[in-house]
N, C-alpha and C positions, 0 to 999 in steps of 0.2 A: 618652519618647513623642513622636512627631512632632506638630507643630502642625497642627490642623485647618485646611483651606483655606477653610472656610465658617463658622467659629465665631462671628464677630462678630454675626450676626443673632440668635443664640439667647440668651435671657435666663437660661436654666438650663444647667448642665453636662449633657452627655450621660450617661445612665445607663451604668455600666460594662458591664452586660449587653448594651445596645444596641451599644456600641462593639465589644465582642468579637464579637457576632453578625454585625455588618456588615463587619468587617475582612476584607480580601482579600489582605493582604500575604503570608500563608502560601503562596499559590500564584502571585499575579501578580508576585512577585519574580523569577520566571523571565523577565519582560519587561524587567528593569532595563537591560540593554545597549541595547535598542531605544528605551526611554524616554529615555535620556541622549542617544543619537544624534539622536533627533527634536528634543530640546530644544536641542541645539547648532545644528542647522539653523534652528530657529525663532528663536533668539537672534541669529544672524547676519543673518537677514532683518529682524528688528526694528531692528537697528542700521543696516543699509544703507538702510532706508526712513526713518530718523530718527524712528521711533516711540518708541524709547528712545535715550538718549545712546550714542554709539559707544563711549565708554570703559566704560560699564556693560555693553554687549553683549560687549566684549572680555573684561571681568572674569568675566562669566557663562560664556563659552566656556572660559576658562582653568580655572575651577572645575569645570565639567562634564567637561572633558578629564581632569582629575585623578581625578574620580569614576569615569569610564569605565575608566581604567587599573586602578583598584581592583576594579571589577566584573569585568573580564576576568581579572585575576590571582587572584580569589577572596578578596581582602583586604577587600572592602567588607563592613561589618557591618550586616546588615539589622536594623531595629528591628521585631520581631514584634508590637510593640504599636501600630505605625503603622496608619493606616486603609487605606492602599494603597501601592503602589510609588511612585506619583507624589508623595504626601505625604512619604514617607521620603526620596526624593532631594532634594526641595525643602528639607526641613529640614536635611539634610547640607550642601547648597549654601549655605544661609544661614550655617551655622556656619563655613564655609570663607571666604566672601567678604563677609558682612555684608548690609546693606540692599539692595544692588544685586540680590541674589537675588530680591527681591520683585517685580522688574520682568519676570521671566521668563514669568510666567503671563499677560502682556498678550496680548490677542487670541487666546486659546484657552481651552478648557474641558477638564476631564477626559474629557468625552464624546467629543470628537474626538481627544483625546490617546490614549485607550485603543484607539480604532478604528485609529489609526496604528500603535501598538505591535504589535497583533495582526497587522496586515497585513505589517509588516516581519518579524515572527517567521515568518509563514507563507511569505513569499517565500524566506527562507533555508532553511526546513525542506523545502519542496517540492523545491528543488534538491538537497538532501541525499537526500531520498527517491528522487528520480530516479536518483541515483548508486547507492544501495543496491539498488534494483530491478535496475539494470544489472549490479551485481556478482553478484547471485543468478542472473540470466540467464546470465552468463558461466560461473558454476560449474556450472549445469545443462548448458550447451552442452559444456563440457569433459567432463563425465560421459557425455553422449550420444556424443561423438566417440570416447571410449575404449571404448565398448560398441556401436559401430556395426554389428557383425556378429552381434549377439544378436537373436533373434526370440522374442517372447513371445506367449502367447495374449491377445488383446484381449478386453475384457468389455463386455457390455451387460446391464443388470439384475443385475450381479454374477455373471453366468453366462458361461462361455467362449463366445466368438462366432467370431472369425476371427484368423488370425495377423497380427501387425504387428511391424515393427521396433521394438525397444525405444527406439531413438533417435527414431523417429517419435512415440511416446507422450511422450517427454520434450520434444520440440519443441512439443507442444501446450501445455505449461506456459509455454514462452517466449512463445508467441503471446498467451496471456492476460495475462502480465506486461507485454507491450508495450502492450496496450490500457490497462492500469493506469497506465503512464507517460504515455500520451497524454492520459488523462483529467485527471491531475494537472497536466500542463503546460497543458492548456486552461483549467483553473481558475486557473492562475497569471495568465492574461491579465486576469481579473476581480479578482484580488487586487491587481494592479499599478496601483492608482489611489490617489492620496494624499488623505486626508480632512482633514488639518489645516487650520485656518482656517474650518472650519464652526462652530467654537465650540460653544455649548450646543445650538443647533439652527437659528439664524437667520442665522449669519454675524456679521460685525462692521462697525462704521462706521469702523474704522481702516484706513488705506491699506496693507494687507498685500499681499504678492506671493506668492500660493500656488504659482505655477509655479516660482519660484526655489527654494522649499523642496522641491518635487517633484524638481527637477534635483539638488539637493544630496543628497537621499536616494535617488537613482537610481530614481525612479518614472517610469513612461512617461507618465502623465497625472494630472490631478486629478479628484476626484469632482465631479459636475455639480449636485447638489442637496444643500443643507446638512442638510435634515431626513433624507433618505435616508442621508447620510454617517454620521450618528451612531447611526442605528437599524438600519441594514442589517447582518445577519449571514449573508446568503446565502453569502458566500465561505467562511465557517466550515462551514456546512451542506454546501456542495458538496464541500469537502475531506473532511469526515467521510463523505459518501456514497461518494466515491472510495476512501477507505480501507476502507470496509465491503465494497466489491466486491473490492478487493485482498485483504482478509482472507479472503473466501470462497475465493479462489484458493489462498491459502496453506494454508487448512484442508484443501482437497481434495487438494492435493499431499501434505500430512502424512498424510491418511487413506490414500492409495495406499501410501505408504512403510510405514505401520503394517501394513497388510494384507500387503504383500509380505514383511515381516520375520517374519510369524507362521510357525509350523511347518506350518500348513495350506497356505500358499503357498510359503514358503521360497525366494523368488526372490532376496532380498538379505540381506546381513548389515550391520547398522548398527554402526559402531564403538563399542566399550565406552565411549569418552570422551563419547558422547552418549546414554548409557543409564544407568539406575540399577538397583539390585537390590531384593530383598524382605527385610524384617526377619524373615520366618518361613520363606520358601521359598528355600533356598540356590541352587537351580538357575535362578532367574528372571533374565532380562535384559530389562528393561522399557524401551520407547521413550518414556520420560517427557517428553523434550523435545518430541516431536511431539504427544503427548497434550496438553501444556500449550499448544501452539500452538492446537489446536482449542478449548481452554477460553478462552484469551485472546480469541479471535475473538468469542466471545459478549459479552465486555465491550465490545469495539469497536462491535459492533452496538448495544449498550445506550447507548454514548456518542452515537451518531448519533441514536437515538430521544430521548435526553435533551434535546439541543439543539432538535430539531424540536418537541418538546412544550413546551419553554421558550418558543419563539418564537410558537407558534400563536395565543396569545391576547393578545399585546402590542399596545397602540395605539401609533401614532407619537407622539413620536419616541423619545427615550431613556427607558428604565426601569431601575431598579436590578437587576431580574431578570437583565439582561445580564451582570452581574458573574459569574454562574454558568455562562457559556458556556465559560470557560477550562479548568476542571478536566477536563471530558470531552475537550476538544480536546487538551490537553497529554498526557492519558493515552493517547489513541489514537495520536498521533504517536510518542510514546516507545515504546509497545508494538510498533507496526509496525516501527519502526527496529530494535528488539531482535530481533524475529522474523526480519526479512530478514537481519540479520547472522549469526544462528546457523544459519539454513538454508543460507546460502552456504557456511559451514564444514562443516556436516553432509554436504552433497553431495560434498565432497572426500574423505570418509572412508567411503564406501559400497562394499562389495564385492558383485559380482554373481555368483550361483551358476549359472554357465552350464550345468553338467551337469544340474542339477535342472530348469532351464527347458527344456533340450533334450528331456528326457523328456516334459514336459507338451505340447509341440507335436507329439508323435507321434499324438495323438488325431485320427483321420481325420475325425471329425465336423466338425472345424475347417475342412475343405475342401469342405463341402457347397455353398457358394455358388459355388465355383470349378467344381464339376461342373454346377451349374445354368447358369452362363455358357457352359460348354463345349457344352451342348445348345442354348442359344440361338444360338450361332455356327453350329450345324448346321441351323438353320431352325425350331426349335420356339419356340412362344410362351413368354413368361415363366411363365404359369400352368401350361402343360403341363410345362415343365421342373421347376418347383417341385414339382408333384405327383409326378412320377417320382422325383425325388431324395428326396422325403419318404418314399415307400414304401421306397426302397432303404436309407435311414438307419434307418428303423423296424425293418426286418428284420435289419439288421446288428447293431443294439443288442439286439434281442430274442434273437438267436441267439448273441450274444457273439462275433461275427466282425468282423474288419476288412474294410472295403470292398475293399481290395486283394487279399483272399483269394478274392473272387468271380471265377470264370473267365468267359470270353467268353459261353458258353452261358447261364450264370446271369444275366449282365448283360442279355442280349437279352430275358429274360422281362419286364424292366421297360420296355425301349424298344429298337427296332432301331437307334436312334442311339447306344446305349451299347456300348462295346467295351473291350477290355483297355487301350486307349490312355489311358484316364483314370487308369491307375495312375501315369502320368508326372507327374500334377499333384497326387498325394496326398502332398505333402511341403511343409514350411514354406517353403523357399526358392522352390519353384515357385509357391506361393501368392502370396507377396509380389511376385514378378517379374511375375505375370500382371496385377497392378494397373497401369494405365497412365494413369489420369485425373490431371490436375494436382492436387497437394495430397494424393495418395494415399501409401501406404506403400511404393511401389516403391523399391528400393535406390538406383537412379540419381537419382530425384527427391529422396529423403531426403538423399543426399550433397550435392546442389546446395543444399538448404535449410541443411544444416550449414555449408557454405561461405559462403552468403549471410549467415547470422546472424553468423558469425565476422567477416565484413567489416563488417557494420552495427554490431556492438557495439564493434569496435576503432575504427571511424571516429568514434564518438560519445564517445570518451574526452576 
């Protein structure tokens, strides 16, 4: 069992129940690499400022470097009876180098130490998340490019609405994911501040050089207020908020794919390698991966709420409650990384059922807005045009007829502006080509967007 860093003050031994209840090593061991790196930078600074002897600083760095190699290689043996990762590493360091290890904790507290560790962890994870989001974007972009000639019925209220290029729909996913990247990278700016040297809450009377440690650890700046440094968890909340929004996007993507893979839609076929079967119904092919994405998203939103509720009643500065901010953070980061990875692969293995989709866009009610705009171009007001087309669509549906089957004389009963020329716009390709506004589903505009995103994503490698 690692030695307690605070035990001298206590006249009685800690109750084993208390020790077990308060231990965090089971989850904060994830921060071991960052804890050691932070300690190496701290020891170097202490030695350079002559706060501890240079020979002791060098011995500490050597011992910590050995521990770091063990942590990275997986050889480090965590003591699950230790109070936390800091105590565990300190205890191992003492066994390696002896009494010099006791000088490492000079001018720092576990309060600023853990704040440093989590910031270092998040700096690394945010960069990895950025890359994983980009990999998913590229996978979706490739899928869109391979299906750039497919037109699907677009939906509002889950009811067929208008024709859109399939690639246009898929590009909407890429736009949302780009905002997710931007939010995370914006949060990175506030993570990138080094808190070490704030100590318990008030700083130190020793002549430390915080800026040197910040440079050593590749932080852009140091935190400005020692109390805020040890009690702030805004950066964790912000990342969890960003991951919660990202999770919503991933869930909505999954829901689209689930719907499209049903027999009722039958737009796509998800590869067997990303589906499972039924223990009782031999015919079933279930999109379980996508369903689990939806389910995991609920946990991510719960993690966000967890930390918000944890923080809302805490007085300044440090409180032991803050120990519990890490499990929800680690869970959300790991879960999102897993989802991004599997969705990027899943998109590589989707087949589009073009013949089925082509039949669905034969429904002429999909072109009602195109007829309205045709009448507006002939001088009618929007309200007049909408009413005329509304009556035309109503009668065609009631009589079980296609609008294209109405002859010129029949069309004139609805408006003298209607003629058989509208039959030229009653098809999917005409419909998408009629859209000319920037950002619309026009094939030329969508092709430009595909090229633009290809350039942007490759440039950011």
